[in-house]
N, C-alpha and C positions, 0 to 999 in steps of 0.2 A: 490548283496549279500542279504542274508536274515538271520534272527535269528533262530537258532535251538530252539525248544520248547520241553521239556522232563520232565519226572518224572520216574527215573530209579534207580535200585539197580545194581551196577557194581561189578562183580565178575571176578575172573580169569577163563579162559576156560580150563578145565581139558581135557586130552586126552580122547576121546570117539569114539564110532563107527561112521562111516560116516553118516552125516545127523542128528546126535544126539548131543545136547549141554549139557554139564555137568558142572555146576558152582562149584567153589571151592574158598578157601581163596586166597587172592592176594599175590604175591611174595614180596611185599614191607611191611616194618614195619610201624607202626603208626608214629614213630619218623622220619623216612626217608620221608614219604609222607608229614607230617606236615612241615618239614624243607623246602621242595620244594614249597609247597603251600604258605608258609609265605613270599616267595620272590615275589609273584605275586602282581602287583599293585591293591590296593583297595580290598585286600583279608583280611577278618577279621576272625581269627581262634581262637576258645576258647579251653581251656585245656581239656574239655570234648569231643572234636572232632567235635563239631558243627561249621559250617562255613557259612559265607555270602560273596559272591564275587559280586561286582557291577562294572559297567562300562558304557561307552557311545560309541555308534557307529553311523554311518550315518543313520541306521535304527531306532535309538532312544536308550533310556536307557535300560539296561538289568541287570538281577540279577539271581544268582544261590544260592540256599540255600542247605545245605547238612550236612552230618554227616559221619565221619570216624568211623567205627565200629571195635574196636580193638579186637584182638583174641590172645594176647600174643606176639608171635614172628612175626606175620603178621596181616594184616587187614582181617577181615572176609569178609567185603564188604564195599562199599561206597554208601550211599543214596544221590541222587542229583536231584533237581527239579528246574526248572526255564527256562530262555531263555538266550542265548548268541550267539555270532558269532562263526562260525566253528573254527577259529583259537584259540579262547579261550577254546572251548570245547576240542580241541586237547591238549592244555596245561594242562587242568585238567586231561585228560587221561594219559599224559606223566608222571605226578606226581605219577601215579599208576603203572608205568612200561611199558606202551604201547609206541611204537609198538613192542618192543622186546618181551613182554609178551602178548599173546592174551587175550582179554577180552570178556565177554558175559554180556548182559543186561537182 
């Protein structure tokens, strides 16, 4: 296994023409995403939407820094940068509605 390394803005993928990616607001609210993220071990989430998530893996220590960007009824997008194992990255995406809701980076 290895650690993913990334610096992304995560958006919902809106319906578009084949081969065309069109980002849009996420289908999840700030409160819903924050509630799920707060359950993750070693996740530190501030009321302004900024977060730090840390952990240990056989590959070493990892950390994800991010920001939930609120847009009223839904999140506009999520900014995330750092490194983490694939399973933890999937947990982050699941808090944003994935895999039921397609996402684009």
